[in-house]
C-alpha positions as CSV (number, residue, x, y, z in Angstrom):
1,M,-29.7,200.6,22.8
2,E,-29.0,197.6,20.6
3,F,-31.7,195.6,22.5
4,F,-34.4,198.2,21.5
5,K,-33.2,198.3,17.9
6,A,-33.4,194.5,17.7
7,L,-36.9,194.6,19.4
8,W,-38.1,197.2,16.9
9,N,-36.8,195.1,14.0
10,D,-38.6,192.1,15.3
11,L,-41.8,194.1,15.7
12,T,-41.6,195.5,12.2
13,A,-40.8,192.1,10.8
14,L,-44.1,190.8,12.3
15,T,-46.3,193.8,11.5
16,G,-44.7,195.4,8.5
17,D,-43.5,199.0,8.4
18,T,-46.4,200.3,10.3
19,V,-48.1,199.2,13.5
20,T,-51.9,198.8,13.2
21,L,-54.4,198.1,15.9
22,G,-55.9,195.1,14.0
23,T,-59.1,194.5,12.1
24,N,-61.3,193.5,15.1
25,T,-60.7,196.7,17.2
26,I,-64.3,198.0,16.7
27,T,-65.9,194.6,17.5
28,T,-63.7,194.4,20.6
29,L,-64.7,197.9,21.7
30,N,-68.4,197.1,21.1
31,I,-68.0,194.1,23.4
32,I,-66.3,196.2,26.1
33,V,-68.9,199.0,25.9
34,W,-71.8,196.6,26.1
35,S,-70.2,194.7,28.9
36,L,-69.7,197.9,30.9
37,F,-73.3,198.8,30.2
38,I,-74.6,195.4,31.4
39,G,-72.4,195.8,34.5
40,F,-73.8,199.2,35.3
41,I,-77.4,197.9,34.9
42,L,-76.6,195.0,37.2
43,A,-75.1,197.4,39.7
44,I,-78.3,199.5,39.6
45,F,-80.4,196.3,40.4
46,A,-78.0,195.4,43.2
47,T,-78.6,198.9,44.6
48,L,-82.3,198.5,44.3
49,Y,-82.1,195.2,46.1
50,N,-80.2,196.8,49.0
51,K,-82.4,199.8,49.2
52,F,-85.9,198.3,48.7
53,V,-85.5,194.8,50.2
54,I,-82.8,195.0,52.8
55,G,-83.1,198.7,53.4
56,K,-86.8,198.3,54.2
57,V,-85.9,196.2,57.3
58,V,-83.3,198.7,58.4
59,R,-85.5,201.8,57.7
60,T,-88.5,200.2,59.5
61,L,-86.3,199.4,62.6
62,L,-85.0,203.0,62.6
63,K,-88.4,204.6,62.1
64,K,-89.9,202.5,64.9
65,E,-86.8,203.3,67.0
66,I,-86.1,199.6,67.8
67,H,-82.7,199.9,69.4
68,S,-82.7,197.4,72.2
69,E,-83.6,193.7,72.8
70,E,-86.6,194.7,74.9
71,N,-88.3,196.4,72.0
72,A,-87.1,194.0,69.3
73,L,-89.7,192.7,66.7
74,T,-89.8,189.8,64.3
75,A,-89.5,190.3,60.6
76,A,-93.2,189.3,60.3
77,E,-94.1,192.1,62.8
78,L,-92.1,194.5,60.7
79,E,-93.9,193.3,57.6
80,C,-90.6,192.5,56.0
81,D,-90.6,188.7,56.1
82,N,-89.6,187.3,52.7
83,P,-86.9,184.9,51.4
84,F,-84.6,187.7,50.5
85,V,-84.6,189.1,54.1
86,R,-84.2,185.6,55.5
87,F,-81.2,185.2,53.2
88,A,-79.7,188.6,54.2
89,L,-80.1,187.7,57.9
90,R,-78.0,184.5,57.8
91,K,-75.1,184.2,60.1
92,N,-72.1,186.4,59.2
93,A,-74.0,188.3,56.5
94,S,-73.3,192.0,56.1
95,L,-76.8,193.0,57.3
96,R,-76.1,191.2,60.6
97,R,-73.3,193.7,61.3
98,I,-76.1,196.3,61.7
99,V,-79.2,194.3,62.5
100,Y,-78.9,192.1,65.6
101,L,-81.1,189.3,66.8
102,S,-82.1,189.3,70.4
103,G,-79.5,187.2,72.2
104,D,-76.7,188.1,69.7
105,T,-73.4,189.3,71.1
106,D,-70.6,191.0,69.2
107,A,-68.5,187.9,69.5
108,E,-71.2,185.4,68.4
109,Q,-74.3,185.5,66.2
110,Q,-77.3,183.2,66.6
111,K,-78.8,181.3,63.8
112,Y,-81.8,183.2,62.3
113,D,-85.1,181.6,63.1
114,R,-87.9,183.4,61.2
115,S,-90.6,182.5,63.6
116,S,-88.9,183.5,66.9
117,S,-85.9,185.7,66.1
118,K,-86.5,189.3,67.0
119,L,-84.6,192.1,65.3
120,Y,-83.1,195.4,66.6
121,I,-80.4,197.9,65.7
122,P,-78.1,198.6,68.7
123,E,-77.5,202.2,69.7
124,G,-73.9,202.0,68.5
125,K,-74.9,200.9,65.0
126,I,-77.6,203.5,64.2
127,H,-75.3,205.9,62.4
128,R,-73.8,203.1,60.3
129,A,-77.3,201.9,59.5
130,E,-78.4,205.4,58.3
131,V,-75.3,205.8,56.2
132,T,-75.4,202.4,54.7
133,Y,-79.0,201.9,53.9
134,G,-80.1,205.5,53.9
135,T,-83.2,207.1,55.4
136,K,-84.6,208.1,52.0
137,D,-86.0,205.7,49.4
138,I,-84.8,205.5,45.8
139,T,-87.6,206.6,43.6
140,A,-88.6,204.9,40.3
141,G,-87.7,208.1,38.5
142,T,-84.1,207.9,39.8
143,V,-83.8,204.3,38.5
144,I,-85.3,205.1,35.1
145,L,-83.0,208.2,34.8
146,S,-80.0,206.0,35.7
147,I,-80.8,203.4,33.1
148,V,-81.5,206.0,30.4
149,A,-78.1,207.7,31.3
150,C,-76.3,204.4,30.9
151,I,-78.0,203.8,27.5
152,V,-77.0,207.3,26.3
153,V,-73.4,206.9,27.5
154,A,-73.2,203.5,25.7
155,I,-74.5,204.8,22.5
156,L,-72.2,207.9,22.6
157,A,-69.3,205.6,23.3
158,L,-70.2,203.4,20.3
159,I,-70.4,206.5,18.1
160,F,-67.2,208.4,19.3
161,I,-64.8,205.6,20.3
162,P,-64.4,204.3,16.7
163,E,-63.4,207.8,15.6
164,L,-60.8,208.0,18.4
165,V,-59.5,204.6,17.5
166,T,-59.1,205.6,13.8
167,M,-57.3,208.8,14.9
168,L,-55.0,206.7,17.1
169,S,-54.4,204.2,14.4
170,N,-53.5,207.0,11.9
171,F,-51.1,208.4,14.5
172,I,-49.4,205.1,15.1
173,A,-49.2,204.4,11.3
174,G,-47.4,207.7,10.9
175,I,-44.6,206.8,13.2
176,T,-41.7,205.1,11.4
177,P,-38.8,203.3,13.0
178,K,-36.5,206.2,12.1
179,D,-38.6,208.6,14.2
180,N,-38.3,206.5,17.4
181,I,-34.8,205.0,17.4
182,Y,-31.7,207.1,17.7
């Protein structure tokens, strides 16, 4: 008990009779809220990349039912040949867990050659491909609605969080050492 009394005395010596949250609380909260907002927007763009760029390859393979090496097609034949797809098809990339090159085995993956490598989704990976990359496209309306929702949440947070911080600060200021230490 003596330890807590000594700790409380040290805290009150540093902060005075009341404990406050500091003068830069609102600025810090603004930084946190806008950082979260930017993070959500970046997550939306990452989702778009996965659905529109990478997902296009997977959906095209699923739609054309390319599930064996015999039926495999190149990215150019699938009309999906671009630098992003080439990057996603590099060795040990997450897309390569679903999309195989003709000649790939589960134990070893070949190096992707954009001119000659043929792509397919093995029978055992079809369900995973559908779940991961979806069979439905994301619409522009969904993207716009998501961004607008993030903006609304950020603005509401900037309006209401300072009020909550003020209430919390008043609550903490009302606590005196006599109320907490017995």
